[in-house]
C-alpha positions in Angstrom: 204.4 -120.0 84.6 201.2 -121.9 85.1 197.8 -121.0 83.7 194.1 -121.7 84.3 192.5 -122.9 81.0 188.8 -122.2 81.0 186.7 -124.3 78.6 183.1 -125.2 78.0 182.0 -128.8 78.1 179.6 -130.3 75.5 176.8 -130.1 78.1 177.3 -126.3 78.4 179.1 -126.4 81.8 182.3 -124.4 82.3 185.4 -126.0 83.7 189.0 -125.1 84.3 192.3 -127.0 84.3 195.3 -125.7 86.1 198.3 -126.3 83.9 202.0 -126.2 85.0 204.6 -124.3 83.1 205.3 -127.4 81.0 201.7 -127.6 79.9 200.8 -130.6 82.0 197.4 -130.5 83.7 197.9 -130.6 87.5 194.4 -129.9 88.7 191.0 -130.3 87.1 187.7 -128.6 88.3 184.2 -129.8 88.5 181.6 -128.4 86.0 180.1 -125.0 86.7 176.7 -123.8 85.3 178.0 -120.3 84.9 181.3 -118.7 83.9 181.2 -116.6 87.1 181.0 -119.8 89.1 184.0 -121.1 87.3 185.9 -117.9 88.0 185.0 -118.2 91.7 186.4 -121.7 91.6 189.7 -120.4 90.3 189.8 -117.8 93.1 189.1 -120.6 95.6 192.0 -122.6 94.2 194.3 -119.6 94.4 193.4 -119.2 98.1 193.2 -122.8 99.3 196.2 -124.2 97.5 198.5 -122.5 100.0 197.2 -124.6 102.8 198.6 -128.1 102.9 195.7 -129.2 105.0 193.3 -128.5 102.1 194.8 -131.3 100.1 193.1 -134.7 100.6 195.5 -137.4 99.7 193.8 -140.6 98.4 194.5 -144.0 97.0 192.2 -145.5 94.4 191.0 -149.1 94.4 193.6 -150.0 91.8 196.5 -148.7 93.9 197.0 -145.4 92.1 197.5 -142.2 94.1 195.6 -138.9 93.6 194.5 -135.8 95.6 191.5 -133.5 95.9 191.8 -129.9 96.8 189.1 -128.8 99.2 187.7 -125.4 100.1 187.1 -124.3 103.7 183.5 -125.7 103.4 185.0 -129.1 102.6 183.7 -129.0 99.0 186.1 -130.4 96.4 187.3 -127.6 94.1 189.7 -129.6 92.0 191.2 -133.1 91.6 194.4 -134.5 90.2 195.3 -137.1 87.7 196.3 -140.6 88.9 199.9 -141.1 90.0 201.9 -144.3 90.2 203.5 -143.4 93.5 203.0 -141.4 96.7 206.1 -139.4 95.7 204.7 -138.4 92.3 201.4 -137.4 94.0 203.4 -135.2 96.4 205.2 -133.6 93.5 201.8 -132.9 91.9 200.6 -131.2 95.1 203.8 -129.1 95.3 203.3 -128.0 91.7 199.7 -126.9 92.4 201.0 -124.9 95.4 203.6 -123.3 93.3 201.5 -122.5 90.2 198.0 -121.8 91.6 198.5 -118.3 93.1 200.0 -116.5 90.1 198.7 -118.5 87.2 197.2 -116.5 84.4 193.6 -117.2 83.1 193.2 -118.2 79.5 189.5 -118.2 78.6 188.8 -120.4 75.6 185.0 -120.0 75.8 184.7 -116.7 73.9 
């Protein structure tokens, strides 16, 4: 089972990483000024990860592949690691779709 790992950055911002059952990070968030904002970001991922159209598939200048998950307002709510191939990126997207809705939240900021 996947989990959202909520942490605090050195600059005081909150962030979350969605981790697959094997512990690998499959989606990383932006920084949020409040924990409530971070929690809203998690809820947005839960909702938007089920819509394939919300995944923006990209290729970096060095030929690596990655994706962004966007909300209905077109804001990026999470991004992936860099993948060596299109197939690996698609596997990452499928993992987010599978893990995002039911993943537990582990808050490491307390």
